[in-house]
C-alpha positions in Angstrom: -28.4 -55.1 13.6 -25.7 -57.5 14.8 -23.2 -54.7 14.7 -25.3 -52.4 16.8 -25.7 -55.2 19.5 -21.9 -55.7 19.4 -21.2 -52.0 19.9 -23.8 -51.9 22.7 -22.2 -54.9 24.5 -18.7 -53.6 24.0 -19.7 -50.2 25.4 -21.3 -51.8 28.4 -18.1 -53.7 29.1 -16.1 -50.5 28.9 -18.5 -48.8 31.4 -18.4 -51.8 33.7 -14.6 -51.9 33.7 -14.4 -48.2 34.5 -16.9 -48.5 37.2 -15.3 -51.5 39.0 -11.6 -50.6 38.4 -11.3 -48.6 41.8 -12.7 -51.6 43.7 -10.4 -54.0 41.9 -7.4 -51.7 42.7 -8.4 -51.5 46.4 -8.7 -55.3 46.6 -5.3 -55.7 44.8 -3.6 -53.2 47.2 -5.2 -54.7 50.3 -4.0 -58.2 49.4 -0.5 -57.1 48.4 0.2 -55.4 51.7 -0.8 -58.3 54.0 -4.0 -56.8 55.2 -2.9 -53.2 55.3 -4.7 -51.4 52.4 -2.2 -48.6 51.7 0.9 -49.5 53.7 1.7 -48.8 57.3 -0.5 -45.8 58.3 -1.0 -44.2 61.6 -4.2 -44.9 63.5 -6.9 -42.3 63.1 -6.6 -39.3 65.5 -2.9 -39.8 66.4 -1.4 -37.5 63.9 -0.8 -33.8 64.7 -2.4 -31.4 62.3 -2.9 -27.6 62.4 -6.2 -28.0 60.5 -7.5 -30.5 63.1 -6.3 -28.3 65.9 -8.1 -25.2 64.4 -11.3 -27.2 63.9 -11.2 -28.4 67.5 -10.7 -24.9 68.7 -13.6 -23.6 66.6 -15.9 -26.4 67.9 -15.1 -25.6 71.5 -15.7 -21.9 70.9 -19.1 -22.5 69.3 -20.0 -24.9 72.1 -19.0 -22.2 74.6 -21.1 -19.6 72.8 -24.1 -21.9 72.8 -23.6 -22.8 76.5 -23.1 -26.5 75.9 -19.7 -26.8 77.6 
């Protein structure tokens, strides 16, 4: 009886540690880099990407076909 409760509590601790580990890692990295979560990154939308260019081209073509230019 007591052994079953110990195993249950231990299992719950393992699940809790696994569930909150990513949050703890993010907080650790955020505080280590002086407010920059993963180092010095570019602002969103400033980087050139072929995938983003193709997606934008596709969106404009679909808008043109729908007449919502």
